[in-house]
C-alpha positions in Angstrom: -208.8 55.4 -67.7 -210.7 56.9 -70.5 -214.4 56.5 -69.7 -216.8 58.4 -71.9 -220.5 59.3 -71.6 -221.6 58.8 -75.2 -224.4 56.5 -76.2 -222.2 53.8 -77.6 -221.5 50.6 -75.7 -219.1 49.4 -78.3 -217.2 51.3 -81.0 -214.5 49.2 -82.8 -212.6 49.7 -86.1 -210.8 47.3 -88.3 -210.4 44.4 -85.9 -208.3 41.5 -87.0 -207.3 38.2 -85.4 -205.4 35.2 -86.7 -204.7 31.8 -85.1 -201.7 30.4 -86.9 -202.2 30.9 -90.6 -206.0 31.3 -90.4 -207.5 34.8 -90.4 -210.4 34.3 -88.0 -211.6 37.9 -87.8 -210.8 40.1 -90.8 -211.1 43.9 -90.7 -214.4 44.1 -88.7 -215.8 47.5 -87.7 -219.2 48.2 -86.0 -220.9 50.1 -83.2 -223.4 49.0 -80.6 -225.7 51.4 -78.8 -226.3 51.3 -75.1 -229.5 49.4 -74.3 -229.3 47.6 -77.7 -229.7 43.9 -78.4 -227.2 43.1 -81.2 -227.4 39.7 -82.8 -224.6 37.9 -84.5 -225.4 35.5 -87.3 -223.2 33.3 -89.4 -222.1 29.7 -90.2 -220.5 27.6 -87.5 -216.8 28.4 -87.1 -217.1 31.8 -88.9 -215.6 33.9 -86.2 -218.7 35.1 -84.3 -217.5 34.2 -80.9 -214.0 35.4 -81.5 -215.3 38.7 -82.8 -217.5 39.3 -79.7 -214.5 38.5 -77.4 -212.3 41.0 -79.3 -214.8 43.8 -79.0 -215.1 43.3 -75.3 -211.4 43.0 -74.3 -211.6 39.3 -73.6 -209.1 38.7 -76.5 -206.4 41.0 -77.8 -206.8 41.8 -81.5 -203.8 41.6 -83.8 -204.9 44.8 -85.5 -207.6 47.5 -85.1 -208.8 49.5 -82.1 -211.9 50.6 -80.3 -213.7 51.1 -77.0 -216.1 49.0 -75.0 -218.2 50.8 -72.3 -215.9 53.7 -72.8 -212.7 51.8 -72.1 -209.9 51.1 -74.6 -210.1 47.5 -75.6 -206.3 47.3 -76.0 -205.2 49.0 -72.8 -208.1 48.8 -70.4 -209.4 45.3 -70.7 -209.4 44.8 -66.9 -211.9 47.6 -66.5 -214.1 46.1 -69.2 -214.1 42.6 -67.7 -215.4 43.9 -64.4 -218.4 45.4 -66.2 -219.6 42.6 -68.5 -221.4 39.4 -68.0 -220.5 36.4 -70.2 -222.7 33.4 -70.8 -221.0 30.6 -72.7 -222.8 28.1 -74.9 -221.8 25.2 -72.7 -223.5 25.2 -69.3 -220.7 25.6 -66.8 -222.1 25.5 -63.3 -222.0 22.8 -60.6 -224.7 20.1 -60.7 -224.2 19.1 -57.1 -224.9 22.6 -55.8 -228.2 24.3 -55.4 -229.1 27.3 -57.5 -228.5 29.5 -54.4 -225.1 27.9 -53.7 -224.0 28.4 -57.3 -224.9 32.0 -57.3 -223.3 32.5 -53.9 -220.0 31.0 -55.3 -220.1 33.4 -58.2 -220.8 36.3 -55.9 -217.7 35.3 -53.9 -215.6 35.3 -57.1 -216.7 38.9 -57.8 -216.1 39.9 -54.2 -219.6 41.4 -54.2 -220.4 43.4 -51.0 -223.7 42.4 -49.3 -223.4 39.0 -51.0 -226.6 37.4 -49.6 -228.7 40.4 -50.5 -227.3 40.4 -54.0 -228.1 36.8 -54.5 -231.6 37.2 -53.1 -232.3 40.1 -55.4 -231.0 38.2 -58.4 -233.1 35.2 -57.5 -236.2 37.4 -57.4 -235.4 39.3 -60.6 -234.9 36.1 -62.6 -237.9 34.4 -60.9 -235.7 31.7 -59.4 -236.6 32.1 -55.7 -239.0 29.1 -55.6 -236.2 26.9 -56.9 -233.4 28.4 -55.0 -232.7 25.2 -53.0 -233.1 22.8 -55.9 -230.0 20.9 -57.0 -228.8 22.4 -60.3 -228.3 18.9 -61.8 -232.1 18.3 -61.6 -233.0 21.4 -63.6 -234.4 21.4 -67.2 -232.5 23.2 -70.0 -234.7 26.3 -69.6 -234.1 26.6 -65.9 -230.3 26.0 -66.3 -230.3 28.8 -68.9 -232.1 31.1 -66.4 -229.5 30.3 -63.7 -226.7 31.1 -66.2 -228.2 34.5 -66.9 -228.7 35.1 -63.2 -225.0 34.4 -62.6 -224.2 36.9 -65.4 -226.3 39.6 -63.8 -225.0 39.3 -60.2 -222.4 42.0 -60.4 -224.8 44.3 -62.3 -223.0 44.4 -65.7 -223.6 47.1 -68.3 -223.0 44.6 -71.2 -224.0 40.9 -71.6 -222.2 38.5 -74.0 -224.4 35.5 -74.8 -222.9 32.8 -77.0 -225.9 30.8 -78.5 -227.6 30.9 -75.1 -230.8 29.1 -76.2 -229.2 26.1 -78.0 -231.2 23.0 -77.1 -233.9 24.8 -75.2 -237.6 24.4 -75.9 -239.5 27.1 -77.7 -241.4 28.3 -74.6 -238.2 28.7 -72.6 -236.6 30.5 -75.5 -239.5 33.0 -75.7 -239.3 33.6 -71.9 -235.6 34.1 -72.2 -236.0 36.7 -74.9 -238.6 38.5 -73.0 -236.1 38.8 -70.2 -233.4 40.2 -72.5 -235.8 42.9 -73.7 -236.6 43.8 -70.1 -232.8 44.2 -69.5 -232.3 46.2 -72.6 -235.1 48.6 -71.5 -233.0 49.2 -68.4 -230.0 50.3 -70.5 -228.1 47.0 -70.5 -226.5 46.2 -73.9 -226.6 42.6 -75.2 -224.5 40.9 -77.7 -225.9 37.5 -78.7 -225.0 34.9 -81.3 -227.8 32.7 -82.5 -228.9 30.4 -85.4 -232.6 30.9 -84.8 -234.2 33.3 -87.3 -237.1 34.1 -84.9 -234.5 35.2 -82.3 -232.6 37.2 -84.9 -235.7 39.1 -85.8 -236.1 40.1 -82.1 -232.7 41.8 -82.1 -232.6 45.6 -82.5 -229.7 45.2 -85.0 -227.9 42.3 -86.6 -224.4 41.5 -88.0 -223.8 38.7 -90.4 -220.3 37.3 -90.2 -219.0 34.7 -92.6 -215.5 33.2 -92.1 -214.2 36.3 -90.4 -215.6 39.0 -92.7 -218.5 41.3 -91.8 -221.0 40.8 -94.7 -224.0 42.8 -93.5 -225.2 45.0 -90.6 -228.4 46.8 -89.7 -231.9 46.0 -88.7 -233.5 42.8 -90.1 -235.6 44.8 -92.7 -232.5 46.8 -93.8 -230.5 43.6 -94.3 -233.3 42.0 -96.3 -233.8 45.1 -98.5 -230.0 45.5 -99.1 -229.7 42.2 -100.8 -232.5 43.0 -103.4 -233.8 39.4 -103.4 -237.4 38.6 -104.6 -239.0 35.4 -103.6 -241.9 33.2 -104.7 -243.4 30.2 -102.9 -244.5 27.1 -104.6 -247.1 24.7 -103.0 -247.8 21.2 -104.2 -246.2 17.9 -104.7 -242.8 16.7 -106.0 -241.1 19.9 -105.0 -237.6 18.4 -104.7 -237.6 17.6 -108.4 -238.8 21.1 -109.1 -236.0 22.5 -106.9 -233.4 20.6 -108.8 -234.7 22.0 -112.1 -234.8 25.6 -110.8 -231.3 25.4 -109.5 -230.0 25.2 -113.1 -231.8 28.3 -114.3 -230.0 31.7 -114.3 -233.1 33.6 -113.1 -233.2 31.6 -109.8 -230.4 32.4 -107.3 -231.5 29.8 -104.8 -234.2 27.4 -103.7 -235.0 26.4 -100.1 -237.5 23.8 -98.9 -239.8 24.8 -96.1 -241.8 21.7 -95.1 -244.5 21.3 -97.8 -243.5 24.5 -99.7 -240.6 25.6 -101.8 -239.1 29.1 -101.7 -237.3 30.3 -104.9 -235.4 33.6 -104.9 -233.9 35.8 -107.6 -232.8 39.3 -108.3 -235.3 40.0 -111.1 -238.8 39.9 -109.8 -240.6 39.4 -113.1 -238.1 37.0 -114.6 -238.2 34.9 -111.4 -242.0 34.6 -111.3 -242.2 33.8 -115.0 -239.5 31.1 -114.9 -240.8 29.4 -111.8 -244.4 29.4 -113.1 -243.3 28.0 -116.5 -241.2 25.2 -115.0 -243.7 24.4 -112.3 -246.4 23.8 -114.9 -249.9 22.8 -113.9 -250.8 21.3 -110.6 -248.5 23.6 -108.5 -249.5 26.9 -107.0 -246.9 29.8 -107.4 -247.3 33.1 -105.6 -244.9 36.0 -104.7 -244.1 36.4 -101.0 -242.0 38.8 -98.9 -238.4 37.7 -98.8 -237.6 36.5 -95.2 -234.5 36.9 -93.1 -233.9 33.2 -93.5 -234.0 33.5 -97.3 -231.3 36.2 -97.1 -229.3 34.2 -94.5 -229.1 31.2 -96.8 -228.3 33.4 -99.7 -225.4 35.0 -97.9 -224.1 31.7 -96.5 -224.0 30.1 -99.9 -222.0 33.0 -101.3 -219.5 33.3 -98.5 -216.0 31.9 -99.0 -214.8 29.5 -96.3 -211.2 30.7 -95.9 -210.9 28.4 -92.8 -211.3 25.1 -94.7 -208.3 22.8 -94.3 -206.4 22.1 -97.6 -207.3 18.8 -99.3 
């Protein structure tokens, strides 16, 4: 056993994984600090979940190496599994059991000593004690999410793996959930979370953008935005879809994205972008420069990533 006392929860190099002829994870290297919330972004089916599982010893890579919580991901996966909590995208608990009964069952699976006390403590920490005897099948999405997180925390893991944990949950419940994640991170627990919500991505300490198995960008949200060198203008007014179609055929505009009653246009040359959009927009539309958002960059990277997983026509 090769535990280490450094500050890295995950340290992996050149991970690769194929299923049949498809390269699902392609030469991925990254590090995650202890107590860090690390977000994974990318198109559906781009390898985010597989990558997370490889880094934590839940899947064996075809190539590459690394450590998770100080343990070798190739040789010591059993030790890793005992120290992580995994929350799947699909809710996987029993509707005909109460919250307490579900947690007690999970505690039995982990052979937790002092099981009742552990369940009681977890109910209190996740503010579930008032609903402890409620049937799980009657819970809303937000409370089911809180139960799933409680089950992950029962055995006091050092690392949480959360696969799109707030999918289908209302905004208030999502905000409460993320407040809880930051509380856990402050106690030294590392969190790997995949998400499609840009507001959630911006709450992560660091991000990785994965497109079809390849790691395209890593860093804080401001670092990723700055690295792409995109400039953005916003257009307000009417008939923006027609304007978008015109701008998409100009070399100065890399992309256009509709945001409700406004249009974002992005390009690599700030002055040329503003001049082109202003000229084509003409009178009656208001054009102004704005800060490029993480969502602007996310769309930009997604459009330029090659889907190597697409089935042949």
